[in-house]
N, C-alpha and C positions, 0 to 999 in steps of 0.2 A: 473435791479434794483428790489429789493423786498422791498416794504414798510412794516413797522412794524405796521400792522393793530391793534395790541393789545397794542401798545404804551408801550412796555417793561413789560407788565403784561400778558403773555400767560398762558394758562392752564398748571399747573405744571406737568411735566413728571412723577414725583413720584405718582401723583394722577390719572394717566391714566392707564387703562381705568377707568372712573368714576364708583363708586358703583351704582349710580343712573344717568341715561341718562339726567334727568332733570337738574342736576348740570351743565353739559356741555352746555345744551340748554340755561340755565340762563346766563352763562358766555358769550356765543356767542351772545345772544340777547343784552346784556349790552355793550360788548366791540367790537363785530364784526358785528354791524348793517350796512347793505348795505346803507341804506338811511342816517343814521346819520354820519358815519365816513368812511366806506370802499370805497364808490363811490368817495368821494372827494379825498381821498388819492391816489386812482388809477388814477384819472383825473390829479392830480399833477404830477405823474410820466409821463403820456402821454404828458402833456404840457411841462415838462422839456425837454424831448427828442425831441419834435417837435421844440421847440425854440432854444435849445443849439446844437442839432445835426442834425437838419433838417430831422428828421425821421417822416414819416407820416403813416406808417402801422406797426402793431405789431402782435405778436403771444403771447398766454398766456396759462398757464396750472395751474391747481389747484389740490391739493391732499386732499382727505377727504372733510372737510368743504370748502376748497379752490376751489373745483369743483363748488360749488354754486356761489362763487364769479366769477369764470370763466364764468359760464352760464350767469350771469347778465351782465358781461362785453361784451360778444358776442352780446347780444341783445341790449344793450344801447349805446355802443361805436362803431361807424363805423370804427374807427382806428384798431380794433382787427379783423384780417382777418382769423385767424386759431387758433384752441385751442385743448387742451386735458384735459379730466377728468381722473384723476388717483385715483383709489379706491374711487370713489365719494360717498359722503353721503349727506343727506338732499336734495335729488332730488325728483321730482314728475313727473309722466308721463305727466301731463298737460304741463310741461315745454317744452317737445319735440314738442308740437303743436304751441308754442308761438314764432314765428319769428326766430328760429335758422335756418339761411340760409347760414351758413359758414361751411367749413370743420371742422370736429370734430373727434378726436380720443378718443375712450372709452377704458380705461384700468381698468378692474375690477379684483378683487381677489375673492377667494372662500368665503370670509367672507361678501361680499356685497350682497344686494338684487339683484335679477335677472334683468338685464338691457336689456334683449332681446326685451321686448315690446317697450322700449324707442328707442332702436336701429332701430327696424322695422318702427316706425313712422318717424324717421329721414331719413332712407333709402328710404322710399316711397316719402318723400317730396323733397329730394335733387337730 
């Protein structure tokens, strides 16, 4: 299941990529806040499958901004056992030091920042 984190109001495809990155950041801050909406939506999905299907462990992947959601899910939800970041954005090297203790696939493209330092931290920790 894929929850609609933006509740029917995603960033418009015709406006992407944004002329100003700040436009996208503003939209994500307003509609894609982990603490205000996304975490609860993801928890609802986990609870649904736990209660209706008796599923207790999950995998997750995120593309772009969704990689940030995926990172948060790995750290905060014990039910997520494995994950992938696909052309991740909004990542910070400090995140690699903060409790990611689960298998993680990093899939980057030539347009992303170099994730080798991030990878090296994870490789040394896992």
